[in-house]
MIVOPA-554240 format. One record per residue (C-alpha): x, y, z; residue in three letters; residue number from 0. Coordinates in nm, 2 decimals. Layout:
// residues N
+--------+--------+--------+---------+------+
:     px :     py :     pz : drenkol : lodo :
+--------+--------+--------+---------+------+
:      X :      Y :      Z :     ALA :  NUM :
...
+--------+--------+--------+---------+------+
***
This chain:
// residues 204
+--------+--------+--------+---------+------+
:     px :     py :     pz : drenkol : lodo :
+--------+--------+--------+---------+------+
:  14.31 :  14.56 :  20.20 :     MET :    0 :
:  14.49 :  14.43 :  19.89 :     ILE :    1 :
:  14.60 :  14.12 :  20.08 :     GLU :    2 :
:  14.24 :  14.05 :  20.18 :     HIS :    3 :
:  14.13 :  14.08 :  19.81 :     VAL :    4 :
:  14.41 :  13.86 :  19.69 :     HIS :    5 :
:  14.32 :  13.60 :  19.96 :     THR :    6 :
:  13.95 :  13.61 :  19.86 :     ALA :    7 :
:  14.03 :  13.57 :  19.49 :     VAL :    8 :
:  14.27 :  13.28 :  19.56 :     THR :    9 :
:  14.01 :  13.11 :  19.78 :     ALA :   10 :
:  13.74 :  13.16 :  19.51 :     ALA :   11 :
:  13.97 :  13.02 :  19.24 :     SER :   12 :
:  14.06 :  12.72 :  19.46 :     GLN :   13 :
:  13.68 :  12.66 :  19.53 :     GLY :   14 :
:  13.60 :  12.68 :  19.16 :     ILE :   15 :
:  13.88 :  12.43 :  19.08 :     GLY :   16 :
:  13.76 :  12.20 :  19.36 :     SER :   17 :
:  13.40 :  12.21 :  19.23 :     ASP :   18 :
:  13.51 :  12.14 :  18.87 :     LEU :   19 :
:  13.78 :  11.87 :  18.93 :     LEU :   20 :
:  13.73 :  11.70 :  19.27 :     ASP :   21 :
:  13.52 :  11.39 :  19.24 :     LEU :   22 :
:  13.28 :  11.34 :  19.53 :     GLN :   23 :
:  13.24 :  10.97 :  19.48 :     MET :   24 :
:  13.48 :  10.69 :  19.37 :     PRO :   25 :
:  13.52 :  10.65 :  18.99 :     VAL :   26 :
:  13.41 :  10.29 :  19.01 :     LEU :   27 :
:  13.08 :  10.39 :  19.17 :     GLU :   28 :
:  13.03 :  10.65 :  18.90 :     LYS :   29 :
:  13.08 :  10.39 :  18.63 :     VAL :   30 :
:  12.85 :  10.14 :  18.80 :     LEU :   31 :
:  12.57 :  10.40 :  18.85 :     ARG :   32 :
:  12.59 :  10.51 :  18.49 :     THR :   33 :
:  12.59 :  10.15 :  18.35 :     VAL :   34 :
:  12.30 :  10.05 :  18.58 :     ALA :   35 :
:  12.08 :  10.34 :  18.48 :     VAL :   36 :
:  12.17 :  10.28 :  18.11 :     TYR :   37 :
:  12.06 :   9.91 :  18.14 :     LEU :   38 :
:  11.75 :  10.01 :  18.33 :     GLY :   39 :
:  11.63 :  10.26 :  18.07 :     ILE :   40 :
:  11.72 :  10.01 :  17.80 :     ALA :   41 :
:  11.50 :   9.75 :  17.96 :     ALA :   42 :
:  11.21 :   9.99 :  17.99 :     LEU :   43 :
:  11.24 :  10.09 :  17.62 :     ILE :   44 :
:  11.28 :   9.71 :  17.54 :     ARG :   45 :
:  10.93 :   9.66 :  17.69 :     VAL :   46 :
:  10.74 :   9.97 :  17.59 :     ALA :   47 :
:  10.97 :  10.13 :  17.33 :     GLY :   48 :
:  10.80 :  10.01 :  17.01 :     LYS :   49 :
:  10.48 :  10.19 :  17.08 :     ARG :   50 :
:  10.66 :  10.49 :  17.24 :     LEU :   51 :
:  10.88 :  10.55 :  16.93 :     MET :   52 :
:  10.63 :  10.44 :  16.66 :     ALA :   53 :
:  10.35 :  10.68 :  16.75 :     GLN :   54 :
:  10.42 :  10.92 :  17.03 :     MET :   55 :
:  10.13 :  11.10 :  17.19 :     ASN :   56 :
:  10.13 :  11.39 :  17.43 :     SER :   57 :
:  10.15 :  11.17 :  17.74 :     LEU :   58 :
:  10.44 :  10.98 :  17.59 :     ASP :   59 :
:  10.62 :  11.32 :  17.53 :     LEU :   60 :
:  10.57 :  11.41 :  17.90 :     VAL :   61 :
:  10.73 :  11.07 :  18.00 :     VAL :   62 :
:  11.03 :  11.13 :  17.77 :     VAL :   63 :
:  11.08 :  11.49 :  17.90 :     LEU :   64 :
:  11.07 :  11.38 :  18.26 :     LEU :   65 :
:  11.27 :  11.06 :  18.23 :     LEU :   66 :
:  11.61 :  11.22 :  18.22 :     SER :   67 :
:  11.53 :  11.43 :  18.53 :     ASN :   68 :
:  11.40 :  11.12 :  18.71 :     VAL :   69 :
:  11.73 :  10.92 :  18.66 :     VAL :   70 :
:  11.97 :  11.22 :  18.69 :     GLN :   71 :
:  12.03 :  11.18 :  19.06 :     ASN :   72 :
:  12.07 :  10.80 :  19.02 :     ALA :   73 :
:  12.37 :  10.87 :  18.79 :     ILE :   74 :
:  12.54 :  11.17 :  18.96 :     ILE :   75 :
:  12.45 :  11.09 :  19.33 :     GLY :   76 :
:  12.62 :  11.36 :  19.54 :     GLU :   77 :
:  12.88 :  11.44 :  19.27 :     ASP :   78 :
:  12.82 :  11.77 :  19.08 :     ASN :   79 :
:  13.17 :  11.81 :  18.95 :     SER :   80 :
:  13.25 :  11.88 :  18.59 :     LEU :   81 :
:  13.50 :  11.58 :  18.59 :     LEU :   82 :
:  13.23 :  11.35 :  18.72 :     GLY :   83 :
:  12.99 :  11.46 :  18.45 :     GLY :   84 :
:  13.25 :  11.40 :  18.18 :     LEU :   85 :
:  13.33 :  11.06 :  18.32 :     ILE :   86 :
:  12.96 :  10.97 :  18.31 :     GLY :   87 :
:  12.93 :  11.09 :  17.95 :     ALA :   88 :
:  13.23 :  10.89 :  17.85 :     LEU :   89 :
:  13.10 :  10.57 :  18.01 :     VAL :   90 :
:  12.76 :  10.62 :  17.84 :     LEU :   91 :
:  12.91 :  10.66 :  17.49 :     VAL :   92 :
:  13.16 :  10.38 :  17.54 :     THR :   93 :
:  12.92 :  10.13 :  17.68 :     PHE :   94 :
:  12.67 :  10.21 :  17.41 :     ASN :   95 :
:  12.93 :  10.16 :  17.14 :     ALA :   96 :
:  13.03 :   9.82 :  17.29 :     VAL :   97 :
:  12.67 :   9.70 :  17.30 :     LEU :   98 :
:  12.61 :   9.81 :  16.95 :     ASP :   99 :
:  12.92 :   9.63 :  16.82 :     HIS :  100 :
:  12.83 :   9.32 :  17.02 :     TRP :  101 :
:  12.47 :   9.31 :  16.89 :     SER :  102 :
:  12.59 :   9.34 :  16.53 :     MET :  103 :
:  12.79 :   9.02 :  16.57 :     HIS :  104 :
:  12.54 :   8.83 :  16.80 :     SER :  105 :
:  12.18 :   8.79 :  16.69 :     PRO :  106 :
:  12.09 :   8.67 :  17.04 :     ARG :  107 :
:  12.23 :   8.99 :  17.20 :     VAL :  108 :
:  12.05 :   9.20 :  16.94 :     ALA :  109 :
:  11.73 :   9.02 :  17.03 :     TRP :  110 :
:  11.78 :   9.07 :  17.40 :     LEU :  111 :
:  11.85 :   9.44 :  17.35 :     LEU :  112 :
:  11.59 :   9.53 :  17.09 :     SER :  113 :
:  11.36 :   9.23 :  17.04 :     GLY :  114 :
:  11.21 :   9.15 :  16.71 :     LYS :  115 :
:  10.95 :   9.30 :  16.47 :     ALA :  116 :
:  10.59 :   9.26 :  16.56 :     THR :  117 :
:  10.33 :   9.19 :  16.29 :     GLN :  118 :
:  10.02 :   9.40 :  16.35 :     VAL :  119 :
:   9.85 :   9.36 :  16.01 :     VAL :  120 :
:   9.84 :   9.06 :  15.78 :     ALA :  121 :
:   9.65 :   9.06 :  15.45 :     ASP :  122 :
:   9.45 :   9.37 :  15.55 :     GLY :  123 :
:   9.34 :   9.22 :  15.89 :     VAL :  124 :
:   9.45 :   9.40 :  16.20 :     VAL :  125 :
:   9.59 :   9.19 :  16.48 :     ASP :  126 :
:   9.42 :   9.35 :  16.78 :     HIS :  127 :
:   9.60 :   9.13 :  17.03 :     ALA :  128 :
:   9.94 :   9.24 :  16.90 :     ALA :  129 :
:   9.82 :   9.60 :  16.92 :     LEU :  130 :
:   9.72 :   9.56 :  17.28 :     ARG :  131 :
:  10.06 :   9.41 :  17.37 :     ARG :  132 :
:  10.22 :   9.72 :  17.22 :     LEU :  133 :
:   9.98 :   9.95 :  17.39 :     GLY :  134 :
:   9.89 :  10.10 :  17.05 :     MET :  135 :
:   9.54 :  10.19 :  16.93 :     THR :  136 :
:   9.40 :  10.11 :  16.58 :     GLN :  137 :
:   9.37 :  10.49 :  16.51 :     GLU :  138 :
:   9.74 :  10.54 :  16.59 :     GLU :  139 :
:   9.83 :  10.25 :  16.36 :     LEU :  140 :
:   9.60 :  10.39 :  16.08 :     ALA :  141 :
:   9.79 :  10.73 :  16.11 :     ASN :  142 :
:  10.12 :  10.54 :  16.08 :     ALA :  143 :
:  10.03 :  10.35 :  15.77 :     ILE :  144 :
:   9.88 :  10.66 :  15.60 :     GLN :  145 :
:  10.21 :  10.83 :  15.64 :     ALA :  146 :
:  10.35 :  10.53 :  15.44 :     GLN :  147 :
:  10.11 :  10.58 :  15.16 :     GLY :  148 :
:   9.83 :  10.35 :  15.24 :     ALA :  149 :
:   9.47 :  10.49 :  15.26 :     ASP :  150 :
:   9.32 :  10.19 :  15.44 :     SER :  151 :
:   9.41 :   9.85 :  15.59 :     PHE :  152 :
:   9.26 :   9.68 :  15.29 :     SER :  153 :
:   9.55 :   9.81 :  15.08 :     GLU :  154 :
:   9.81 :   9.66 :  15.31 :     VAL :  155 :
:   9.96 :   9.31 :  15.28 :     ARG :  156 :
:  10.17 :   9.34 :  15.60 :     GLN :  157 :
:  10.26 :   9.59 :  15.87 :     VAL :  158 :
:  10.55 :   9.54 :  16.10 :     LEU :  159 :
:  10.64 :   9.75 :  16.41 :     ILE :  160 :
:  11.02 :   9.72 :  16.41 :     GLU :  161 :
:  11.22 :   9.70 :  16.74 :     PRO :  162 :
:  11.33 :  10.07 :  16.69 :     GLY :  163 :
:  10.97 :  10.18 :  16.66 :     GLY :  164 :
:  10.96 :  10.24 :  16.29 :     SER :  165 :
:  10.66 :  10.11 :  16.10 :     VAL :  166 :
:  10.72 :   9.89 :  15.79 :     SER :  167 :
:  10.43 :   9.88 :  15.55 :     VAL :  168 :
:  10.41 :   9.63 :  15.27 :     ASP :  169 :
:  10.14 :   9.74 :  15.02 :     LEU :  170 :
:   9.95 :   9.51 :  14.80 :     ARG :  171 :
:  10.08 :   9.54 :  14.44 :     PRO :  172 :
:   9.76 :   9.71 :  14.32 :     GLU :  173 :
:   9.79 :   9.97 :  14.59 :     ALA :  174 :
:  10.13 :  10.10 :  14.47 :     HIS :  175 :
:  10.13 :  10.43 :  14.30 :     SER :  176 :
:  10.24 :  10.42 :  13.94 :     ALA :  177 :
:  10.55 :  10.62 :  13.85 :     THR :  178 :
:  10.62 :  10.79 :  13.52 :     ILE :  179 :
:  10.86 :  10.51 :  13.44 :     ALA :  180 :
:  10.58 :  10.25 :  13.50 :     ASP :  181 :
:  10.35 :  10.44 :  13.27 :     LEU :  182 :
:  10.61 :  10.46 :  13.00 :     ARG :  183 :
:  10.68 :  10.08 :  13.02 :     ARG :  184 :
:  10.30 :  10.01 :  13.00 :     ALA :  185 :
:  10.27 :  10.23 :  12.70 :     VAL :  186 :
:  10.57 :  10.07 :  12.53 :     ASP :  187 :
:  10.42 :   9.72 :  12.60 :     THR :  188 :
:  10.08 :   9.82 :  12.47 :     LEU :  189 :
:  10.23 :   9.97 :  12.16 :     THR :  190 :
:  10.43 :   9.66 :  12.08 :     ALA :  191 :
:  10.12 :   9.44 :  12.13 :     GLN :  192 :
:   9.92 :   9.66 :  11.89 :     LEU :  193 :
:  10.20 :   9.64 :  11.63 :     GLN :  194 :
:  10.19 :   9.26 :  11.65 :     GLN :  195 :
:   9.81 :   9.26 :  11.59 :     LEU :  196 :
:   9.84 :   9.47 :  11.27 :     GLN :  197 :
:   9.85 :   9.27 :  10.94 :     PRO :  198 :
:  10.17 :   9.30 :  10.75 :     PRO :  199 :
:  10.17 :   9.56 :  10.47 :     ARG :  200 :
:  10.17 :   9.41 :  10.12 :     PRO :  201 :
:  10.50 :   9.45 :   9.93 :     GLN :  202 :
:  10.47 :   9.68 :   9.62 :     PRO :  203 :
+--------+--------+--------+---------+------+
***
């Protein structure tokens, strides 16, 4: 009886070790699968990422939540081992770091990976063609600029949708909110001007 238990425990231990450490595909295939999926997702985000990251709606959230599940099998294939997962994670982190470093030193690579900023508002006028290319509505853009402190497009000199999806708003000078320091400088300037206008006091 004891021998049977010992044999079962040993077999279970060997099975666990096999599941954790035995790769079920060649390492090169694991690397190629991971890099290919990375590049594919990067290409999708390159095309639709500005709108997706700038102003995410409920449908966009569904896409993001399902995306990892959709590509999971493409990365792991038939390999469910712990070692295979760690290799895939290492490849992702390393490949991403290499591309980041490369794009920092090559504007062309940076453009290929991320694109360039898209101007959607110029001198208070919305570029509807640019919005259509981004798949963004005017209402979503209005919400984005309001979060940046602009109440309407008329207060905006320029709005750019950056490659990473962030919204850069350049307000007109008169639309900027005055700070306490601005008010103090204005008061000091006005006081100095009033003092210059006053006639000099006669000497006793």
